[in-house]
N, C-alpha and C positions, 0 to 999 in steps of 0.2 A: 630411288623409286623406279626411275626409268630403266636402270640397269637390271633390277630385279625382274621387272616385267619382260624385258627383252630376253633374259635367260629363260624365263618360264615359257615364253612364246616358242622358243627354239625346242624346248623339251616336249611341249604339247604337239608341235608341228611334226617332230620325228615320230611320236607315237601314233598320231592320227594317220600319217602317211603309211606307216607300217600296217595299221589295222584296215585301212580302206583302199590302198593303192598298190600293195605288194603282195605276192602269193604268201599265204600263211604257212603252208607246209613245204617241205623240201621238194625241189624239182629234181626228179631222178636223172633227167638228161643234162642237168647242170644249169644253174641260174644264169650264168653269163653267156650261155649259148643262145638265150632269148628265143628258143623254140617254143617256149610256153606262151608266148604272146598270141599265138593263134587261137587258143582256147580261153584266154583271159578276157573278162573276169568271171565268166560263168562256169568254167570247167571245175569239177569237184577236186581235181588235183592242183589246179592253178588259181583258184579263187582266193581273194584276200579274206581276212577274218570276218569283215562285215558281211560279205556274201555267204561265207561258210555258216555264219550264225543264222542268217535270214532264209537261205534256200537249201542248205545241205544238212540240216539237222544238228549242227554243232551248237546246241542251245546253251551250253555252259559258257560260251564266249560272251554271252550277254553281260557277264560280270565285268569283262574288259570295257564294254561300252559304258556301263554305270560308273566305273572308276574314272574314265576320261571325262564323263559329264561332271563328276565332282571336281576334277582338275580345272575344267572350264569355269565352273562356279567360283572356285578359289581365285581364278584369274580376274574375275569381275570385282573382287574386293581389293582394297588398299592393303599394303603390307601391315599385317596385324597378327596377333597370336592365333586367331581363328583361321586365317588363311594358311599360316604355317602348319597348324595341326591338320588341316584338310589335306595339304600336300604330303605331309609325312604319312598320314594314314592311308591315303590312296596309293602312294608309291609302295609302302610296305605290303599292303594287302595284294597289290598287283604282282609283286615279285613272288610272294608266297603262293598265290594262286597259280602262276605259270609253272613254278617248280612242282607243286603237288599234282597239277593236272597233267604235266608232261611225264612225270614218273609213274603216275597211277594208271594211265591208259596206254596200252601198247598196240601192236598191229592187229591183234585178234580180240582185244577187249581189255578188261581189268588185268593189271599185273599183280595186284595185291589181293589176297583172299579176303581180307577184311572189307575192302571196297565192294567186292561182289556180294558179301553178306549184308552190308548196310544198304546198298543201292540197287541190288539185283543185277542180272546179267545184261551186259551191253549188247545191243544188236550189231554194232560194228566198232572196230577199234579206230586208231588214227595213225597216220604216217608220222615221220619225224618232223620236228619243228623246222621252219624255214626262215627266209629273210624277214618276212613280216613279223613273225614272233620275236625274232632277234631285235628288230627296231623297237617293238613295243616294250620288251624287257629293258632296253637301254633307256627308253623314255621314263619308265617307272623308277629306275635307279636315279635318274636326274631329278625327277619330281621329289623323291625322298630326300635327296641331298640338298636341293634348294630350300625345301621346307625346314630342314635342320639348320641351314645357314640363317634363315629368317628368324629362327628361334634363338639365335646368338651362339650356336655351337662353333667352337674354334674362332671366336671373335667375329662371327658372321661372314667368314671368308668362304664364299661359295666355291671358288676354284679348288681350294684345299679340301673342303668337305666332299665335293664331287670326285676329286681324284682318289681320295681314300676309299670312298664307296665303290667306285668302278674297279679299282685294283682288287679290293676284297671280293667283289662279285666275280671277276675273271679268275682269280686264284682259286676260288671255291669251285668253279666249273672245270678248270683245266689242271688243277693239282689235287685237291681233296676228293672231288667226285670220282675220277678214274682210279686213284689209289684206294679210296674207300670201297669202290666196286670190287676190286681185286681182293682186298682183305676180307670183305664180307663173304666173297665166294670161297675163301679158304676155310671157313667154318660152316660151310653148307655141304649137304650131300647132293647127289645128282639131281634129285627132284626139288631142290631148293630149301629143304628143311634144315634146321639147325643141327649140326653134327661136329663138335669140336675135337673129336678123337684124333684126327690126323694132325691138327695143330698141336695138341698136347704131346703126341708121340714125337714130333719133330723138335719141339723146343727142349726136350730132354735128351736129344741125341748126343752121345759122347763125342762123335766126330766133330761136333761144333765147338765143344768146350774143353776138350782134353788138354791137360797141362803136362802130359808125359813127354816132355821134349826139352831140348836146348832152345833158348829163346830164338824164335824165328825159324826153327827147324821144320822140316816137312811133316814130322809126326805130330806137331801141334794141332790143336783144334783149328778149324778154318777161321773162326772168329779172331783168335789171337794172332794167327799168321797175317791176316789182313790188317789188323791194328798195328802190328810191328812194322809191316811194310809201309803203311801210310805215314807213320811217324818218321821213318827213315827218308821216304821220298819227299815229304813236306819240308823236312829240315834241309835236305840237300838242294832242293829247288829254290828255297828261300835264300839260302846262303849264296848260291850261284847268281840268282836274280839280283841280289844286293850288290855283289861284286861287279856284275855287268853294268848296273845302273851307276855305280860310283866311277867306273872306268869311263863310261859314256858322258858323265857330267862333271867330274872333278879331277880329271887328269888331262894330260896333253897327248893322249893316245892318238897316233896319226891316222888311224882307220876307223874313226867313230861311225861314219855313215855305213861302212861295210859291217861294222859290229852290230848296229841296230838291225840291219837286214838279216844278218846271220842268226841273231837271237830269235827272229820271227820264223825262220825256216822250219824248225821242228814242229811248231804248232800248225803249220799249213801243210803238213804231210800226213797222209792217211796212216794211222798208228801201226798197222801191220806191216807197212813198208819199212819203217825203222826196224821193226823186229826181224824182218827178212834180211836187211842189211847187216844187222848185228850177227845173225846166224852165219851169213856168208863170210864175215870177218873172223868170228870167234867160235863158231860151231866146230864139231869134231872134224869136218872137212873144210873148215874155213881157211881163208888165205893166211891170216896171222897164225892160226893154230898149226897149219902145215909147215910154215916157215920155221916156227919154233921147234917143231918136231924134227925137221931136217938139220937145222944148225946145232941144236943142243940135245937132241935125243929125248925131248920131253914127250911123254905119252899123251896123245890127245884125250881130253876129258870132257865131261858134260857139265862143267861148272856154270856155263851160261844158262842152262835150263833150270830155273828155280828162282829163289829169292834174289840172287845177285843179278841175273839177267833182267828180271822185271824191274829191279831198282834202277839199273843203268838206263833202261829204255824210258822209265817214267821220269827220271830226273832230266833226261834229254828232252822229253816231251813237255814237261811242266815248267821248266826254267823260264821259257819265254813268257808264260802267264805271269810269273812272279816279276819278271822284268817290266812287263807292261803296267803292272800295278805299282811298282816301286819307282819307276822313272819319274812320274809326275810328283810323287811324294818327295823324292830326293831333290828335284828341281824347286819344289815349293818351300824348302827351308830358307828362312830369311837370311840373306847375307849380313844384314845389320846386326843380327843377334850374334853371329859368329865374330864379326868385327868388334862388337862390344866385349866379348869374352877375351879377345886378344888385347884389347885396350887395357883390360884388367890384368894383363901380364900372364894369361894362360897360354901355354904352348899349343901347337896345332893338334897334338894327340889328345890333350886334355879337352880342348875345345870340341873336337869331334866326339869324344866319348861322353862328355857331360852336356853338350848343347845340341849338336847336330843329330846324333844317333837317337837320343830320347824323343826328338821331334819326328822321327821316322817311325815311331812305334805303331801308329795306326796302319801304315803300309806294311810293316813287317808282320803284324798280327793278321792282317787280311791276306797277305801272300801265303803265310803258313796255313791259314784256314782253307784257302782255295786249293793249295797243293794237297792238303790232307783229304779234302772231299774228293778232289779229282782222282787221287790214288785209290780211295775207297770205291769209287764208281767206275774206275777204268776197266775196260773189257778187252780191248784189242791186244794190249801188250801181254797180259797174263794168258790169253788164249794162245798166242804164238810162242811165248817163251816160258810159260809156266811149268810145262812138263807135269810132274806129279804134285807141284806146288799150287794146289787149287786155292782160290780166294773167293770171297763172298759173291762177287759179280759173276764169275764163271760158274760157281755152284748153282746160283739162281738160274742161269741160262740152261744148264743141263737138267735142273729139276723140272723145267717147263717143257723144253723141246727134246730132251733125251728120253731114254727108255723108262726113266722114273715116272714121268708125267704126274708130278705131285705138286699141285699149286699151293697146298698148305705149307709144304717145305719151303717153296719159294717165298711165301709170305713171311714165314718165320725168319728166314735169312735177311729179308728186306728190313724187317723190324729191328734186327740186331744191328745192321748197317746204319740205319737211321739213328739208333741210340748212340752209336759211336760218334757220328758226325754232329749231332746236336750237343753231345757232351763237349766236343771241341769248340763248338760255337759258344757255349756257356763259359768255358774257360777263357776264351778270348774276351768276352764281355766283362768278366770279373777283373781281368788284367788291366783293361783300359778304363774301368769304371772310375768316375769322379776326377778324371784328368782332362786338361785342355791342351790342344796341340795347335791352336790357331797361330799362324805366322803371317797371314796375308790380311791386312786391315785396310781401312780407308786412307791411311796415311801414306805419304810417299816412301818408297823403299828402293833406294838405288844402292849400287855396290856390286861386288863380285864375290862368288863363293870362294872360300879359302881353299888352298891346295890340300890334298890329303897328307897326313904325316908320312914321312919317307918310308918307314917300316911297313905301314899299312898299304901304301902305294905299291911297294914291291910285292907284298902278299897278294893283293887282288890281281896284279898282273900275272903272278905265278899261278894263280888259279884260272884266270880267264884265257890266257894265251894257249895253254895245253888243251883246254876245252874247245877253243876255236879250231885248233888243228884236228882234234878228234871229230868235231862236227863236220869239218870239210871232208875228211876221209869218208865219213858215213854217207854224205851226199854225193861224193864222187862215185862211190859204189852204186848208189841208186841211179844216177844219171848213166853210168856205164852199163847198167843192166838193161836199159832200154835200147841200146845200140848193138847188143850181141845176140847171136842166134838163140842160144840156150844158156840162160844165166847160171854160171857155175860149172857148166859142162863143155859147151861149145862156144868159145869166145870170138868166133868169126864176126867181124863188124857187118852190120846190116841196118837198113832203114825199113824193113818190111813190117815191123811192129807198129811204127808210127803211120805207115801207109794204110795198114789194116784198120787202125783206130780212127784216123783223122783225114782220110782221103776225101777229095771233093772234085767235082768236074763242072763244066759249063754246058748246060743243055738248054737250047732255045733261048739263049740270051740271059739265063738265070743260073744261079749257083745250085748244084745238086750235092747235098751232103751225103756222100756215099759211104763214109767210114762207119764202122759198127758202134763207135762211142758217141757220135754226135747227138743222138736223141737224149741220152741220159745227161750229157754235158750241158745242153741248153736248158733242160729241165732243172738241173742243179743250180746253174747260175741264176735263173729267174727266181727260184724259190729263195736262194740265199740273199739276193738283192732286195727282196721284199721283206724278209724276216729280220735282216740286220738292222735297218733303221728303227723298226718297231721294237726290237729287243733293246737297243740303246736308249730309245725314248722312254720306254716303260721302266727300265732299270735306273736311269738317272732321275726320273721323276720320283720313283720310290726312295732313292737315296736322299733326295731333298726332303721328303716327308719324314723320313726316319731321323735325320739329323736336325732339321729345323722346326719340326712340329712336335707338340706334346699332346697326345690323345690317349684315351682309354684303350688298352689292348695293343699298344705300340710294339711291345716286345713279342707278343703272340703273333702279330702281323709280320714282324721280321722273321720269326721262326718259320712261319708258313711259307715265306718266300724262299728260304734256304732249303726247305724240304724238296722242292723240285730239282735242286742241284745235288742234294745229298743222295737221292734215290738213284740206283744204277739205271743207265739207259735201257737195259734189258727189261727192267720192271716197268719203267715208264712206257715202253713200247707195248708190252703185253697188257698193261692196265688201260692204255688208250684203246686197244683193240676190244677189250671186254666192255669198256664204258661207251664207246662211240660207234659200235656196230649195230645198235638197236635204238629205238626211240628212248628218250626224247631228242637226242642229238645223234644223228647218223652222219659220220664224216669219213669213215674208212674208204680208202681208195681215191681220196680227193687230195688236192694240193693244200686245202685248208687244214687238214689234220697234221700235215708236215710242218706248216708254218706255225701252228699253235704249239706243237711239240718243241720246235726250235726256240720260240720266243720265251716260253715259260720254263724251259730246261736251261737256257743260257742266260736268262735275265739276272740271276744272282751275281754273275761276274760284274755286270754293269753296276749293280747295287753296291757290291763291296768296293769296287774301284771308285765309285762316286762318293761313298761314305768316307773312304780314306782321304780323297782329295778335298771334300767339303769340310772335313774336320779342321782343315787349315785355313778356312775362310771365316774371318770373324763375323759374328752375327750383326755387328754394327753396320755392315754393308747392306744387309737386308733391311734393317730398321731405318736406315737413312732413306732408302728408296720408299718404304711404306709411309714414312713420315711426310714425304713429299706427295702423298696421295696416289702413288702408283699401286696397281693391283698386284697380287701375288704372281699372276701369270706374267705381267710386264716385268716384275722384278727378276723372275727367273730368266726371262728372255734377254733382258738388257744388262743385268748385273752378274747373275750367277753363271750362266752358260759360257760367256766369254772367258771366265776364269777357270772353267772346267774343261778346257779343250784337250789336255792330255787324257782325262778320264773319258771324254767323248770318243777320242780316237781309239782308246783301249777297248771300249764297249763295242764300237763299230767293227774293229778288226777281229776281236774275239768271236762275236756273234756271227759274222760273215764266214769266218774260217770254220767254226764248229758246224755251221749249216752245211758246209761242203765236206768236211772230214768225218762227221759223226757216223757211227756204224751201229752201235748197240741198240739204239731205239729205232733207227731208220729201217733196219732190216726187217722189222715187223710191220712197218707202215707203208712201204712202197707198193706200187701197183704197176700193171703193165703200162698204163698211161703216164704215171709219175714215178719213174725209176731213177733213183738218185745215184750219183757217181760211185759212192762207196759200196753200195749193194751190188752194182754192176761189176766193180773190180773184184769183189768177193766171188762172184760167179765166174769171172775169168780165172781166178786162182784155183777154184774148185775144178775147173776144166783143164787145168795144167797149162794155161796160156800166160805164163809168168811174164814173158817179154811184153805182151800187149798191156798187161796190168801195170807194169813198171812204166811203160811209155805213157799210159793214161795218167798215172800218178804224177809223172814229171810235168806233163802238160798242165795239170791242175796247179802245181806249185808255181809255174811261171804265170799263169793267169791270176792267181791269188796275189802274187807280188805286185803285178800291175794294178789291180783294183785297190789293194791296200795303199799303194802310193797315191792313187787318186783320192782315197779317203783322207789321207794326210794333207794333201794340197787343198782339198775343199774345206776342211775344218780349220787348218792353219795352226799357228802356235799361240800359246798364251803369252800375253804381254804384261809384264809386271814392272815395267820401267827400271829394268836392271840390265847390266851389260851381260852379254852371252859369252863370257870368257871365264877362265879360271885364274885366280891370282896366284902368283908363285909363293908369296908370303905376305904378311902384314906386319910391319914394324912401326909402332906408334912414333910419330915425330913429336917434336916439342909443340908445334902448333896444334896437332890433334889432341895432345894431352891438355893443353890450355882450354880447348873447346870442350873436352870432356869434363874438365874441372868446373868450367862455367855452367 
C-alpha cells in the first residue's frame, strides 16, 4: 500500500510540476539558457499550462486540470478496482488528448480540415510543445501504468508495466511518428491531398526488380543487388567475428589484448575513411595495383568499384560488431558442460560441434541479423566504393537530394528495405524458436573452457592472422595520410594538417582553441557521452522485457524496435526533419534531435546483444530474487546487470562509437551550433582538404580508444567463479570417473 501511494505521488508530482511550474510551450532561445525566467510565469511564450489556460485563452487545457483532479481523487482512495480504473482512464485520456491536440493545432490554426469544419476557425494557433507538456505526458503514462499494475496486469509489477508503457510511448514518438510522416507524405500531392500515383509508378519500376543479370551483377535490380550484398556481408562478418572471439577466448594466442583493440578499430573509424584507404591501396592508381602492374605487367582494373569493394569494406566495418556480440556468448558457455561431454569420451571436436557451438546459436543468429541489417542500411561504403553498383540506401539518398527529388520513390525503396530486414528477423526467430540456451544458473560453475580442436585452431588462426595484417595495413595507410602534404600525390612529411585542425594557444591565462576542428569535436564528444549511456540503458532494459516478460504484443514490440535499426540512416534523417520541423514537436537544429536519433537508431544493438547474453541466464536467478521479495528493479540491478557486463560494454561501446562515426542521418540533422564530426569531415573532403580530414579522423580514433578503455574499466568483467584460462585438454582420471559414476 505504501509503495503504491509513493509511486502515485511521484507521478502526480511530475505532472503538476509540468502543468504549473514549467513553460508549456517550446522556448525558442533554448530551455537551458534560462533566458525565459525574465518573463515567467506571465509571458505568453513562457507561461506554464495553468497560466496559459487561465490568462492566455488556451481553454482546451482545462481538460488537463480535470484529469489531474481525477488523479488526486484516486490518490485519496485505498488500492481498489475503482482507484485502478480511475488512474487507467485518466492516464489514457490524457495521452490521447495531448496527441490529438498537438497534431490538430499548428502555428496558424487547425492543421486538419475536418477540425475546422467541426469547430470553426481558430483565432490563433499554438507553438510547439515544450518541457511542461513533456512532463505532463510522462505523468499520464505513469498514471496509466500504475493503474494497470493495481489491476494485476503482469502480476502487479509496476516497474515492468511502466517500463513497457514508456518504451512503447517513446518508440511511437521517435520511430513510428517520423517514418509515418514521411510515408504519408509520399502519397500526398503538394497541397496535402491524397495522390498515390507516384507511389504506384515507383513500386512497378523495373530498375528495382529486374532479374536480367548474373547473381549480384550490376544489371540486377537494386533490390536484389542489396539483398545479395547483405547476405554476403552478414555471413563474412559473422564468420570472422566468431573466429576472433574463439581466438580471444579459447586459444593461447599471445596478443589477445592487441587483438581485442584491433577488432574495435574498424568500428571506430568514419566509414568513408576505410573506403579511401582501400582506394589508395587497390584503386587504379593504388599502391598495390601499381606494384602488381610494374612487377607482373597486370593491367590496372576497376574491380574494387562495385560489389567486391563494398563487400570488403563492409566486412572490415561490421566484423567488430559481430565480435562484440559473440565475445560474451562464447565466454558464457559453461565449462562444466564441455567437461561433462569429455567425461563421456567425446573428443574435443565432437564436444565443440555438439555442445559448445549449439549454445552459441543466439549469438550467431544475432550477429548475422545485425550484419545483415547494417549492410542493408550502410550508406558510406556504397557511396565511396559503389561506382555503378547502386544499393537501396544510396538510391534513397539520391531520390531525395538528387535531381529526382522524388519522396515517393524514396518511400518505396525504404519499404522494400524494411521488408528484407524484417524477413531476416522472422527467419532468425523461427530458427531459435522453442530452444533453450541457458548455461548460467544459480549453481556453482567452476572449471576452464576446453581448448579448440587442433584442426579448428589452425583454421581460425589462418583466417584471423591474415585479416590482422590486412587491417594493420589499412590503418597504417590512414595514419600515414595525416602526415603527408597531399595524400597519394605529394608524400612529403608534414604536421600542418594536425596544426590546422587542432592547434591551441594560451591567451590571458586560458586555453584558446584555435584549430578549425575543435568546435565540432567538443560538440560530438558531448552528444556521444550523453547518448551512449541512454542507448545502453534503454536497450538492455528492452532486452530484459523481451526475454523475461510475457505480455500481449511482445513480438510486435520487438519488431517495432528493430525498425529503427533496419531503416537507412538517410531515411531516418529525412523523416526526422519532416516530423520535427513543425508542431507538435519542433526539435530541428537542437542537440535533442541528435540525441534522440542516436538513442533510437542504435538501441537495437543493445537489445540484440542483451537478448543473446540474457538467453544464457537461467530464469531461476530472477525467480529466487523475486521469491525473497525483491522488486523487479532491484533484481535487475543486483542480479541481472552484474552478469550482463559484456553486453553492457558492447552496448556502451557501440552506441558511443556510432554517435561519433554516423553520417547518413547526421548530415541532415546538424546545424551551425551543433555540427558533428562526420558532417564536418565530409565538408573537408568536398573542399579537397583530404589531409585535414584524415588527421581529424585519426584524432577521433585515438579519442575513442581512450574512452572505450574507460568504459571497460568502469563496467569491469563478469565474474562467474571460473578460471580465466584455457585448458590444453581434459583427460578423465580414475578419480573423476568414480565421481561421475557416483
